[in-house]
C-alpha positions as CSV (number, residue, x, y, z in Angstrom):
1,X,77.0,110.8,101.2
2,X,76.8,109.1,97.9
3,X,75.9,105.4,97.5
4,X,78.2,103.5,95.1
5,X,79.0,100.1,93.7
6,X,82.4,98.7,92.6
7,X,81.9,97.1,89.2
8,X,83.5,93.7,89.0
9,X,83.0,90.2,87.6
10,X,80.8,90.0,84.5
11,X,80.2,93.7,84.7
12,X,83.8,94.3,83.5
13,X,82.7,93.1,80.1
14,X,79.7,95.3,79.7
15,X,79.5,98.2,77.3
16,X,79.8,101.5,79.1
17,X,76.1,102.5,78.5
18,X,74.9,99.1,79.8
19,X,77.0,99.5,82.9
20,X,75.9,103.1,83.6
21,X,72.2,102.4,83.0
22,X,72.4,99.4,85.3
23,X,74.0,101.5,88.1
24,X,71.4,104.2,87.6
25,X,68.3,102.0,87.4
26,X,69.4,99.9,90.4
27,X,69.4,103.2,92.4
28,X,73.0,104.0,93.0
29,X,74.6,107.5,92.7
30,X,78.0,106.4,91.7
31,X,80.2,103.6,90.3
32,X,83.8,102.7,91.0
33,X,85.8,101.4,88.1
34,X,89.1,99.5,87.5
35,X,91.6,101.5,85.5
36,X,93.0,98.4,83.8
37,X,89.6,97.7,82.4
38,X,88.5,101.1,81.2
39,X,91.9,102.0,79.7
40,X,92.5,98.6,78.1
41,X,91.1,99.7,74.7
42,X,91.2,103.5,74.8
43,X,91.3,106.6,76.8
44,X,88.2,105.9,78.9
45,X,86.1,108.7,77.5
46,X,83.3,106.2,76.5
47,X,82.8,105.5,80.2
48,X,82.9,109.2,81.0
49,X,80.4,110.0,78.4
50,X,78.1,107.2,79.4
51,X,78.3,108.2,83.1
52,X,77.3,111.8,82.1
53,X,74.5,110.6,80.0
54,X,72.9,108.6,82.8
55,X,73.8,111.0,85.6
56,X,76.2,108.6,87.3
57,X,79.3,109.8,89.2
58,X,82.6,107.9,88.6
59,X,83.7,108.0,92.2
60,X,87.2,106.4,91.9
61,X,89.5,104.5,89.7
62,X,91.3,101.5,91.1
63,X,94.9,101.9,89.9
64,X,96.4,99.4,92.3
65,X,100.0,98.2,91.7
66,X,102.6,96.5,93.9
67,X,105.5,98.6,94.9
68,X,107.2,96.1,97.2
69,X,109.1,94.1,94.7
70,X,112.7,92.9,94.7
71,X,112.8,93.3,90.9
72,X,113.5,97.0,90.5
73,X,112.6,97.0,86.8
74,X,109.2,95.5,87.6
75,X,108.7,98.1,90.4
76,X,109.7,100.9,88.1
77,X,107.2,99.6,85.5
78,X,104.4,99.7,88.1
79,X,105.2,103.2,89.1
80,X,105.2,104.3,85.4
81,X,101.8,102.6,84.8
82,X,100.4,104.3,87.9
83,X,101.7,107.7,86.7
84,X,100.0,107.1,83.3
85,X,96.7,106.1,85.0
86,X,96.8,109.2,87.2
87,X,97.2,111.3,84.1
88,X,94.4,109.4,82.3
89,X,92.1,109.8,85.2
90,X,92.6,113.5,85.2
91,X,92.0,113.6,81.5
92,X,88.5,112.1,81.9
93,X,87.6,114.1,85.0
94,X,87.9,111.4,87.6
95,X,89.6,113.1,90.6
96,X,90.3,110.1,92.9
97,X,92.5,107.1,92.4
98,X,92.9,104.1,94.7
99,X,96.4,102.8,95.4
100,X,97.9,100.3,97.8
101,X,101.5,99.5,98.8
102,X,102.0,95.8,98.3
103,X,103.4,93.2,98.7
104,X,100.4,91.4,97.3
105,X,99.6,88.6,99.7
106,X,97.3,86.5,97.4
107,X,100.1,85.5,94.9
108,X,101.1,81.8,94.8
109,X,104.4,82.6,96.4
110,X,103.9,86.0,98.0
111,X,106.8,88.2,99.1
112,X,106.7,88.6,102.8
113,X,108.2,91.2,105.1
114,X,111.2,89.4,106.5
115,X,112.2,88.1,103.1
116,X,112.7,91.8,102.5
117,X,113.6,94.0,105.4
118,X,111.2,96.6,106.8
119,X,113.8,99.2,105.9
120,X,114.0,98.1,102.3
121,X,110.2,97.6,102.0
122,X,109.4,101.2,103.2
123,X,112.2,102.5,101.0
124,X,110.5,100.9,98.0
125,X,107.1,102.4,98.9
126,X,108.5,105.9,99.6
127,X,110.5,105.7,96.4
128,X,107.3,105.1,94.5
129,X,105.2,107.7,96.3
130,X,108.0,110.3,95.9
131,X,107.0,110.1,92.2
132,X,103.3,109.5,92.6
133,X,102.4,112.3,95.0
134,X,103.8,115.1,92.9
135,X,102.2,113.6,89.9
136,X,98.8,113.7,91.6
137,X,99.4,117.2,92.8
138,X,100.3,118.3,89.3
139,X,97.2,116.7,87.7
140,X,94.7,117.7,90.4
141,X,94.0,114.1,91.4
142,X,93.7,112.7,94.9
143,X,95.4,109.5,95.8
144,X,93.3,107.4,98.2
145,X,95.6,104.8,99.7
146,X,93.8,101.6,100.8
147,X,95.4,99.6,103.6
148,X,95.0,96.0,102.7
149,X,95.5,92.8,104.7
150,X,99.0,91.3,104.4
151,X,100.6,94.4,102.9
152,X,103.1,96.9,104.3
153,X,100.3,99.4,104.9
154,X,97.6,97.1,106.2
155,X,95.8,99.0,109.0
156,X,95.1,102.4,110.4
157,X,98.6,102.8,112.0
158,X,100.7,101.5,109.1
159,X,98.8,103.6,106.6
160,X,99.1,106.7,108.7
161,X,102.9,106.1,108.7
162,X,102.8,106.3,104.9
163,X,100.4,109.3,104.5
164,X,102.0,111.2,107.4
165,X,105.4,111.0,105.6
166,X,104.1,113.5,103.1
167,X,102.6,117.0,103.6
168,X,100.2,116.8,100.7
169,X,96.5,117.6,100.4
170,X,96.5,115.2,97.5
171,X,97.3,112.1,99.6
172,X,94.6,110.5,101.8
173,X,92.9,107.2,102.5
174,X,90.3,104.9,100.9
175,X,88.8,103.8,104.1
176,X,87.7,100.1,104.1
177,X,86.8,99.0,107.6
178,X,87.0,95.3,106.8
179,X,90.8,95.3,106.6
180,X,91.2,97.0,110.0
181,X,88.8,94.5,111.4
182,X,91.0,91.6,110.4
183,X,93.7,93.1,112.6
184,X,91.4,93.5,115.6
185,X,90.7,97.2,115.0
186,X,86.9,96.9,115.6
187,X,86.1,100.4,116.7
188,X,85.2,102.0,113.4
189,X,84.3,105.3,115.0
190,X,87.8,105.7,116.3
191,X,89.2,104.9,112.9
192,X,87.0,107.3,111.1
193,X,87.7,110.2,113.5
194,X,91.4,109.4,113.4
195,X,91.4,109.9,109.6
196,X,89.0,112.8,109.5
197,X,89.3,114.9,106.4
198,X,91.9,112.6,105.0
199,X,89.1,110.2,104.0
200,X,88.8,110.6,100.3
201,X,86.7,107.6,99.5
202,X,85.0,104.7,101.4
203,X,84.6,101.0,100.7
204,X,81.7,99.3,102.3
205,X,82.8,95.7,103.1
206,X,82.4,93.4,106.0
207,X,84.9,90.9,107.5
208,X,85.3,88.0,109.9
209,X,88.5,86.2,110.9
210,X,92.1,87.1,111.1
211,X,94.5,88.4,108.5
212,X,96.0,85.1,107.4
213,X,95.4,83.3,104.2
214,X,92.5,80.9,104.6
215,X,91.5,82.3,108.0
216,X,89.1,85.0,107.0
217,X,86.3,85.9,104.6
218,X,84.6,89.1,103.4
219,X,81.0,88.0,104.0
220,X,77.7,89.6,103.0
221,X,77.2,93.0,104.6
222,X,76.0,92.7,108.1
223,X,77.3,89.1,108.6
224,X,80.8,90.1,109.8
225,X,82.2,92.0,112.8
226,X,82.1,95.6,111.3
227,X,79.8,97.9,113.3
228,X,78.3,99.7,110.4
229,X,76.0,101.8,112.6
230,X,79.0,103.3,114.4
231,X,80.9,103.5,111.1
232,X,78.3,105.5,109.3
233,X,77.5,107.5,112.4
234,X,81.1,108.7,112.6
235,X,81.2,109.5,108.9
236,X,78.2,111.7,109.4
237,X,79.7,113.3,112.4
238,X,82.9,114.4,110.6
239,X,80.9,115.7,107.7
240,X,82.0,113.1,105.1
241,X,80.0,113.7,101.9
242,X,81.9,111.6,99.4
243,X,81.1,108.1,98.2
244,X,80.5,104.9,100.1
245,X,81.1,102.2,97.6
246,X,80.1,98.6,98.1
247,X,83.0,96.2,97.4
248,X,81.5,92.7,97.0
249,X,84.2,90.0,97.6
250,X,82.1,87.1,98.9
251,X,83.5,84.9,96.1
252,X,82.0,81.5,97.2
253,X,78.5,83.1,97.6
254,X,78.8,84.7,94.2
255,X,79.8,81.4,92.6
256,X,77.5,79.1,94.5
257,X,74.4,81.2,95.1
258,X,74.4,84.0,92.6
259,X,75.5,81.8,89.6
260,X,78.7,83.8,89.3
261,X,76.8,87.1,88.7
262,X,78.5,89.9,90.5
263,X,75.7,92.3,89.5
264,X,73.1,90.2,91.4
265,X,74.4,91.6,94.7
266,X,74.0,95.2,93.7
267,X,70.3,95.5,94.7
268,X,70.5,93.7,98.1
269,X,73.6,95.8,99.0
270,X,71.8,99.0,98.2
271,X,69.0,98.0,100.6
272,X,71.7,97.6,103.2
273,X,73.2,101.0,102.5
274,X,69.8,102.7,102.7
275,X,69.7,101.8,106.4
276,X,72.6,104.2,107.0
277,X,72.6,106.7,104.2
């Protein structure tokens, strides 16, 4: 299993060599990147080259877009951007992309299931993935769908409904135990074994609370309800040898204690990972 860190915050403005040297010197094996950042000013090869120079694996690109939108033109644009990002990922040799379904619950006025029917919402998502899955297959890229609180695919069961709809070796899961925990799914060994070989990538993030705005936080690792001993034990048991990537979303702690520096949590998080990997 590889130890990874999702670059965010001030790290998004770093030059590729600075980012990769930091990841390597901190002691990580891999880095997870945001597609909108690395493709904003080019084809992403500067990040690929820097990763190779420092011996860092680019484990996954976050290519997340909302596919549950009433505006069909906006939905179609999101699908088109995702197709482009899948193709770009393949071109720089990154074989895993992270997607979610939507609707995005953190918007000021989020679209909720009910305002759009379940039938229509799933129709929108299947309509998107009917394009994205063949695109991934064609380009030799794996889609790792992350179930996210408040979205159509938000836990083990709803995400399985999506992934089970397709018979594709290119479609699997980015397993983040924190989102399942917010829905009361607190047996991570069961979740890991339920997904098995469909686990393409792992996020390491803790949680406490319930899946409603303002009623939960993603605290520092070890301070929430996720049983990481059971989680990593189950990953070992199924033979998972991919990346376990720290996703740091303790926003108040970052702002108030770490001076807004996302990178300041990289070293402490690595010490946490070393207990299990």
